[in-house]
C-alpha positions in Angstrom: -58.8 163.1 -76.1 -56.6 160.9 -73.9 -57.4 160.8 -70.2 -53.9 162.0 -69.1 -54.3 165.3 -70.9 -55.8 167.5 -68.1 -56.7 170.5 -70.2 -59.1 172.1 -67.7 -56.4 172.4 -65.0 -53.8 173.8 -67.5 -52.8 177.4 -67.1 -50.3 179.5 -69.0 -47.0 180.1 -67.2 -47.2 183.8 -67.7 -49.9 186.3 -66.7 -52.8 185.9 -69.2 -53.1 189.6 -69.7 -49.5 189.9 -70.7 -50.2 187.1 -73.2 -53.2 189.1 -74.5 -51.2 192.3 -74.9 -48.4 190.4 -76.7 -50.6 188.8 -79.3 -52.7 191.9 -79.8 -49.6 193.9 -80.7 -49.1 192.0 -84.0 -52.8 192.2 -85.0 -52.8 195.9 -84.3 -49.8 196.3 -86.6 -51.4 194.3 -89.4 -54.8 196.1 -89.3 -53.1 199.5 -89.0 -50.9 198.8 -92.0 -53.9 197.9 -94.1 -55.7 201.2 -93.4 -52.5 203.3 -93.8 -51.8 201.7 -97.3 -55.2 202.9 -98.5 -54.4 206.5 -97.9 -50.9 206.3 -99.5 -52.0 204.7 -102.7 -51.9 207.9 -104.9 -48.3 208.6 -103.6 -47.2 205.0 -104.5 -48.7 205.3 -108.0 -46.9 208.6 -108.6 -43.4 207.5 -107.4 -43.5 204.1 -109.2 -44.8 205.5 -112.5 -48.0 203.5 -112.3 -51.6 204.5 -113.1 -54.2 204.7 -110.3 -55.8 201.5 -111.6 -52.5 199.6 -111.6 -51.7 200.8 -108.1 -54.9 199.3 -106.7 -53.2 195.9 -107.1 -51.1 196.9 -104.1 -54.4 196.6 -102.1 -56.0 193.7 -104.1 -52.9 191.5 -104.0 -52.8 191.8 -100.2 -56.6 191.2 -99.8 -56.6 188.1 -102.0 -53.5 186.6 -100.3 -54.9 187.3 -96.8 -58.3 185.9 -97.7 -56.8 182.6 -98.9 -54.8 182.1 -95.7 -57.7 183.1 -93.3 -59.9 180.0 -93.6 -57.0 177.5 -93.6 -55.1 179.1 -90.7 -56.9 177.0 -88.1 -55.7 173.8 -89.8 -52.2 175.1 -90.3 -52.0 176.1 -86.6 -53.0 172.6 -85.6 -50.7 170.9 -88.1 -47.5 172.8 -87.4 -48.2 174.1 -83.8 -50.0 177.3 -83.1 -47.1 179.1 -81.5 -44.8 178.2 -84.4 -47.4 179.2 -87.0 -48.1 182.5 -85.2 -44.5 183.4 -85.0 -43.9 182.4 -88.6 -46.7 184.8 -89.6 -45.1 187.6 -87.5 -41.7 187.1 -89.1 -43.2 186.9 -92.6 -45.3 190.1 -92.1 -42.3 192.0 -90.7 -39.7 190.9 -93.3 -42.2 191.5 -96.2 -42.9 195.0 -94.7 -39.2 195.7 -95.2 -39.4 194.4 -98.8 -42.5 196.6 -99.4 -40.6 199.6 -98.1 -37.5 199.1 -100.3 -39.6 198.3 -103.4 -38.5 200.4 -106.4 -41.1 199.0 -108.9 -44.7 198.1 -108.9 -44.2 194.3 -109.6 -41.8 194.1 -106.7 -44.2 195.9 -104.4 -47.1 193.7 -105.4 -45.0 190.5 -104.9 -44.0 191.7 -101.4 -47.6 192.5 -100.6 -48.8 189.0 -101.6 -46.3 187.5 -99.2 -47.1 190.1 -96.5 -50.8 189.2 -96.9 -50.0 185.5 -96.4 -48.4 186.4 -93.1 -51.0 188.9 -92.1 -53.9 186.5 -92.8 -52.8 184.1 -90.1 -52.3 186.7 -87.3 -55.9 187.5 -86.2 -57.2 183.9 -86.1 -54.2 182.7 -84.2 -54.6 185.5 -81.7 -58.3 184.8 -81.0 -57.6 181.0 -80.6 -54.7 181.9 -78.2 -57.0 184.1 -76.1 -59.7 181.4 -76.0 -57.3 178.9 -74.6 -55.4 181.3 -72.3 -58.5 182.7 -70.5 -61.2 180.8 -68.7 -64.8 181.2 -70.0 -65.6 183.7 -67.3 -63.0 186.1 -68.5 -63.1 185.6 -72.2 -65.4 188.6 -72.8 -62.7 190.9 -71.3 -59.9 189.2 -73.2 -61.7 189.6 -76.5 -62.3 193.3 -75.6 -58.5 193.8 -75.7 -58.4 192.1 -79.2 -61.4 194.2 -80.3 -59.7 197.4 -79.3 -56.9 196.6 -81.8 -59.3 195.7 -84.6 -61.3 198.9 -84.3 -58.8 201.5 -83.1 -56.2 200.7 -85.8 -58.5 201.5 -88.7 -59.6 204.7 -86.9 -56.1 206.1 -86.5 -54.7 204.6 -89.7 -55.9 207.2 -92.2 -54.7 210.1 -89.9 -51.3 208.5 -89.3 -51.0 207.5 -93.0 -51.8 211.0 -94.2 -49.3 212.5 -91.7 -46.5 210.0 -92.7 -47.0 210.5 -96.5 -47.2 214.3 -96.1 -44.1 214.6 -93.9 -41.9 211.7 -95.1 -42.8 209.4 -97.9 -44.9 206.2 -98.5 -42.0 203.9 -97.8 -42.2 204.7 -94.1 -45.8 203.3 -93.8 -44.1 199.9 -94.2 -40.9 200.6 -92.3 -42.8 201.5 -89.1 -43.9 197.8 -88.9 -40.3 196.6 -88.4 -39.7 197.6 -84.8 -43.2 196.5 -83.8 -42.7 193.2 -85.6 -39.4 192.6 -83.8 -40.9 193.4 -80.4 -43.9 191.2 -81.2 -41.6 188.2 -82.1 -39.5 188.6 -79.0 -42.5 188.8 -76.7 -44.3 185.9 -78.4 -41.2 183.7 -78.1 -41.3 184.3 -74.3 -45.0 184.6 -73.5 -47.0 182.4 -75.9 -47.3 178.6 -75.4 -49.4 175.8 -76.9 -51.7 174.1 -74.4 -51.3 170.3 -73.9 -54.3 169.3 -76.0 -52.8 171.1 -79.0 -49.4 169.3 -78.6 -51.3 166.0 -78.5 -53.6 167.0 -81.4 -50.6 167.7 -83.6 -49.6 164.0 -83.5 -53.0 163.0 -84.9 -53.3 165.4 -87.8 -53.3 163.3 -91.0 -51.7 164.1 -94.4 -52.3 167.5 -96.0 -55.6 167.7 -97.7 -54.1 168.9 -101.0 -57.3 168.8 -102.9 -59.1 170.9 -100.3 -56.2 173.3 -100.1 -56.1 173.7 -103.9 -59.9 174.2 -104.2 -60.1 176.9 -101.4 -57.0 178.7 -102.7 -58.4 179.0 -106.2 -62.1 179.6 -105.1 -61.4 182.3 -102.5 -58.7 183.9 -104.6 -61.1 184.3 -107.6 -64.0 185.4 -105.4 -61.9 188.1 -103.7 -60.7 189.3 -107.1 -64.3 189.5 -108.4 -65.4 191.5 -105.3 -62.5 193.9 -105.4 -62.5 194.6 -109.2 -66.2 194.0 -110.1 -67.4 197.6 -110.0 -64.3 198.9 -111.7 -64.8 196.4 -114.6 -68.6 196.9 -114.7 -69.3 193.5 -113.1 -70.8 190.9 -115.5 -70.4 193.3 -118.4 -66.8 192.2 -118.3 -65.8 188.8 -119.6 -62.9 188.3 -117.1 -65.1 189.1 -114.1 -67.9 186.7 -115.4 -65.4 183.9 -116.0 -63.7 184.4 -112.6 -67.1 184.5 -110.8 -68.2 181.2 -112.5 -64.9 179.6 -111.6 -65.1 180.8 -108.0 -68.6 179.5 -107.5 -67.9 176.1 -109.1 -64.6 175.7 -107.2 -66.2 176.7 -103.9 -69.2 174.3 -104.3 -66.7 171.5 -105.1 -64.7 172.6 -102.0 -67.8 172.4 -99.7 -68.7 168.9 -101.0 -65.1 167.6 -100.7 -64.5 169.0 -97.2 -67.9 167.9 -95.8 -67.0 164.3 -96.6 -63.3 164.4 -95.8 -62.1 162.7 -92.6 -59.5 165.3 -91.8 -60.7 168.5 -93.6 -58.5 171.6 -93.9 -61.7 173.6 -93.0 -64.2 171.8 -90.8 -67.5 172.9 -92.3 -69.4 170.5 -90.2 -69.0 172.9 -87.3 -71.7 175.0 -88.9 -74.3 172.3 -87.9 -74.0 173.8 -84.4 -76.9 176.3 -84.4 -75.2 178.8 -82.1 -71.9 178.7 -84.1 -73.6 178.8 -87.5 -75.7 181.9 -86.4 -72.7 183.6 -84.9 -70.8 183.1 -88.2 -73.6 184.8 -90.1 -73.6 187.6 -87.6 -69.9 188.0 -88.0 -70.4 188.3 -91.7 -72.9 191.1 -91.3 -70.7 192.8 -88.7 -67.9 192.8 -91.3 -70.3 194.4 -93.9 -71.3 197.2 -91.6 -67.9 197.8 -90.0 -65.9 197.9 -93.3 -68.7 199.3 -95.4 -69.4 202.4 -93.2 -65.6 202.9 -92.7 -65.3 203.2 -96.5 -68.5 205.3 -97.1 -67.9 208.1 -94.6 -64.3 209.0 -95.6 -65.4 208.9 -99.3 -68.2 211.3 -98.6 -66.0 213.7 -96.7 -63.2 213.7 -99.3 -65.2 213.5 -102.5 -68.1 215.8 -101.7 -66.9 218.0 -98.8 -63.3 218.4 -100.0 -61.7 217.1 -96.8 -58.0 216.0 -97.1 -57.3 212.3 -96.2 -55.8 213.4 -92.9 -58.8 215.6 -91.9 -61.2 212.8 -92.9 -59.2 210.5 -90.7 -59.5 213.0 -87.8 -63.3 213.0 -88.2 -63.3 209.2 -87.7 -60.7 208.9 -85.0 -62.8 210.0 -82.0 -65.3 207.2 -82.8 -62.4 204.7 -82.8 -61.4 205.9 -79.3 -65.0 205.7 -78.1 -65.1 202.1 -79.2 -61.9 201.5 -77.3 -63.7 202.7 -74.2 -66.8 200.7 -74.9 -65.0 197.4 -75.6 -64.0 196.8 -71.9 -67.5 197.7 -70.8 -69.0 195.2 -73.2 -66.4 192.6 -72.2 -67.1 193.1 -68.5 -70.9 192.7 -69.0 -70.4 189.5 -71.0 -67.9 188.1 -68.5 -70.1 188.8 -65.5 -73.0 186.9 -67.2 -75.6 189.3 -65.8 -77.1 190.0 -69.1 -78.1 187.5 -71.8 -75.4 187.8 -74.5 -78.1 187.5 -77.2 -80.0 190.5 -75.8 -76.7 192.5 -75.8 -76.2 191.7 -79.5 -79.7 192.8 -80.3 -79.2 196.1 -78.3 -76.0 196.6 -80.3 -77.8 196.1 -83.6 -80.5 198.6 -82.5 -78.0 201.3 -81.6 -76.1 200.7 -84.9 -79.3 200.9 -86.9 -80.3 204.2 -85.3 -76.8 205.6 -85.8 -76.8 204.6 -89.5 -80.2 206.1 -90.1 -79.0 209.3 -88.4 -76.3 209.5 -91.1 -79.0 209.8 -93.8 -79.2 213.5 -92.6 -75.7 214.2 -93.7 -75.5 217.0 -96.3 -73.0 219.4 -97.8 -73.5 221.9 -95.1 -72.9 219.5 -92.1 -70.0 220.8 -90.0 -67.0 218.9 -88.7 -68.1 218.5 -85.1 -71.6 217.2 -86.1 -69.9 214.6 -88.4 -67.7 213.5 -85.5 -70.7 213.1 -83.1 -72.9 211.2 -85.6 -70.0 208.8 -86.4 -69.5 208.2 -82.7 -73.3 207.4 -82.3 -73.0 205.1 -85.3 -70.2 203.0 -83.8 -71.2 203.1 -80.2 -73.2 199.9 -80.5 -70.6 197.8 -82.3 -68.8 196.9 -79.1 -72.0 195.2 -77.9 -72.1 193.2 -81.1 -68.4 192.3 -81.5 -67.6 191.0 -78.0 -70.7 188.8 -77.4 -70.5 187.3 -80.9 -66.7 186.6 -80.5 -67.6 184.9 -77.2 -70.6 183.0 -78.5 -68.5 181.5 -81.3 -67.0 179.1 -78.8 -70.1 178.1 -76.9 -71.0 174.5 -77.3 -68.1 173.7 -79.6 -65.3 171.3 -78.3 -62.2 173.2 -77.2 -60.0 171.2 -79.6 -61.7 173.1 -82.4 -60.6 176.5 -81.1 -58.2 177.0 -84.0 -60.9 176.2 -86.6 -63.5 178.5 -84.8 -61.1 181.5 -84.8 -60.1 181.1 -88.5 -63.8 180.6 -89.5 -65.1 183.7 -87.6 -62.3 186.0 -88.9 -62.8 184.8 -92.5 -66.6 185.4 -92.2 -66.0 189.0 -90.9 -63.4 189.8 -93.6 -65.5 188.2 -96.4 -68.4 190.3 -95.1 -66.2 193.4 -95.4 -65.3 192.6 -99.0 -68.9 191.8 -100.0 -70.2 194.9 -98.2 -67.6 197.2 -99.7 -68.2 195.8 -103.3 -72.0 196.1 -102.9 -72.0 199.6 -101.5 -69.6 200.9 -104.1 -71.8 199.5 -106.9 -75.0 200.8 -105.1 -73.5 204.3 -104.9 -72.6 204.4 -108.6 -75.9 203.0 -109.8 -78.1 205.2 -107.6 -76.1 208.3 -108.4 -76.9 207.7 -112.1 -80.6 207.3 -111.3 -80.6 210.6 -109.2 -78.6 212.3 -111.9 -81.3 211.5 -114.5 -84.1 212.5 -112.2 -82.6 215.8 -111.2 -81.5 216.4 -114.8 -85.1 216.1 -115.9 -85.8 219.3 -113.9 -82.9 221.2 -115.5 -84.7 222.4 -118.6 -84.7 225.7 -120.3 -88.3 226.4 -119.5 -87.9 225.8 -115.8 -88.5 229.1 -113.9 -86.1 228.2 -111.0 -83.4 227.0 -113.4 -83.7 230.2 -115.5 -83.6 232.3 -112.3 -80.4 230.4 -111.1 -78.7 230.8 -114.5 -79.6 234.6 -114.7 -78.3 235.3 -111.1 -75.1 233.3 -111.6 -74.5 234.9 -115.0 -75.0 238.4 -113.6 -72.6 237.7 -110.8 -69.9 236.5 -113.2 -70.3 239.4 -115.5 -69.8 241.8 -112.5 -66.5 240.0 -112.0 -65.4 240.9 -115.5 -66.5 237.9 -117.6 -68.1 238.4 -121.0 -71.7 237.4 -121.6 -70.9 234.2 -123.5 -68.2 233.1 -121.1 -70.5 233.9 -118.1 -73.3 231.7 -119.6 -70.9 228.8 -120.2 -69.4 229.1 -116.7 -72.9 229.3 -115.1 -74.0 226.1 -117.0 -70.9 224.3 -115.9 -71.5 225.4 -112.3 -75.1 224.1 -112.5 -73.9 220.8 -113.8 -71.4 220.4 -111.0 -74.1 221.2 -108.5 -76.3 218.5 -110.1 -73.5 215.9 -109.8 -72.9 216.9 -106.2 -76.6 216.6 -105.2 -77.1 213.3 -107.0 -73.9 211.9 -105.3 -75.1 213.2 -101.9 -78.5 211.5 -102.4 -76.9 208.2 -103.3 -74.8 208.3 -100.0 -78.0 209.0 -98.0 -79.7 206.0 -99.7 -76.7 203.8 -98.9 -76.9 204.7 -95.2 -80.6 204.1 -95.2 -80.2 200.6 -96.8 -77.5 199.7 -94.2 -79.8 200.9 -91.4 -82.7 198.8 -92.6 -80.5 195.7 -93.0 -79.2 196.1 -89.5 -82.7 196.7 -88.1 -83.9 193.4 -89.6 -81.2 191.6 -87.7 -82.3 192.8 -84.2 -84.4 189.6 -83.4 -81.9 187.2 -85.1 -79.6 186.5 -82.1 -82.5 184.9 -80.3 -82.4 182.0 -82.8 -79.4 180.8 -80.8 -79.8 178.8 -77.7 -79.2 180.7 -74.5 -75.5 180.5 -73.7 -74.6 178.6 -70.5 -72.9 181.7 -69.1 -73.4 180.8 -65.5 -72.5 177.1 -65.8 -69.1 175.7 -65.0 -66.4 176.3 -67.5 -66.2 172.6 -68.4 -69.8 172.6 -69.5 -69.5 175.8 -71.4 -66.6 174.5 -73.4 -68.4 171.5 -74.8 -67.8 168.9 -72.1 
């Protein structure tokens, strides 16, 4: 860096907290839109004349597009200017939201979602990098708490809001509500956000576009995201297309790693992973994504499929936990910023609380009432703030500040990839273990079983008293027994899934101590890699 660039004395012209609220607005919009779209999928399929399987491309297309942009957003922000890149993403996301809203056919909606995903994928990494540059090290924890509130509250209120909008209006409005937020975000970003001097200088030094690296990561991540999203639906490697795409993804990504590692101006700086703290923090971000996304998928599924909750009521069961996290984020941010507790210890405590909360969910059954579910979910998420904030802060420790764009895109990509991997693995695990439990329970449902015979006789007598004939009552009782068997086997598979998640998290409790103790009490210059 040239001597005349005095980065450490640079301060944004506007109040840093106004900058934080400005950039958080767009991320909140993007995350909220993703969770709302999940709820409205059946309504989209019905109005566009598409099957449920075809309609899932509305989600898959967005995820693939967003996943491709995430890892390269750091390079793009440096190459074209972070403010310009961020505002382009806001405009793209907003305009494409309008196109999604007016779509009259599935192909048009999917095309608009691909472009919307490209815009959405660049928002969160840009925001984190802006916060890292806007706030001094001593206040970064609190700044990331504001960002964290958007990331966790939006998915919590998304299903409830999405259910209400689709019930009272129609699915087009889940996209139209982005337009005023996007316009406000663009206006505020234009006035509030600015690139620090080092970024302006760095832009002049960026070489030609690494077209080979860009091509390899686009193909590799795109195929991998497709495999993770469609694998269970297509029976994984029993399907030729999934197998082919997986092999292509692995070969392409290996080639990408080799190419980028040796490239003088890589589009993704993989050599940052040699930093022990950063490499460990990235792994922890990956696991955080698995737990955060995985549990957010599991619990609504359990409530809707097994307990008969509507999407809106399932969302209401999750929402209080989201608001609890909103309260916990500033507390975790203040603890990290004050530096009174080792950030590594805070992450370990967060993992311990999360493991206990997940283990507690293994006691869920078909008789659990609404308030108990709300309380257990709140316990399960109460530790996540103590993981999210310290890891987000530790990402930047010991890494040169001119790599902030790369760090942000790396950590967001790791968390989102973890979410995709976790969701795919849990979905498969649920289906496979349900089949095992079904076989085990089915072995006890035999004609000679005293308890089975007693259940059938009691049910048959009850049905006959209601006016059914003997043969009809027998058939109905048998169908009822089969439905109970399916419910029980499904419930047991959910309990197993929560147990596995709790064990994985418990194993991670000592892992943060692999990292060097962060220099929290040192001067900001030292903490930023100088």
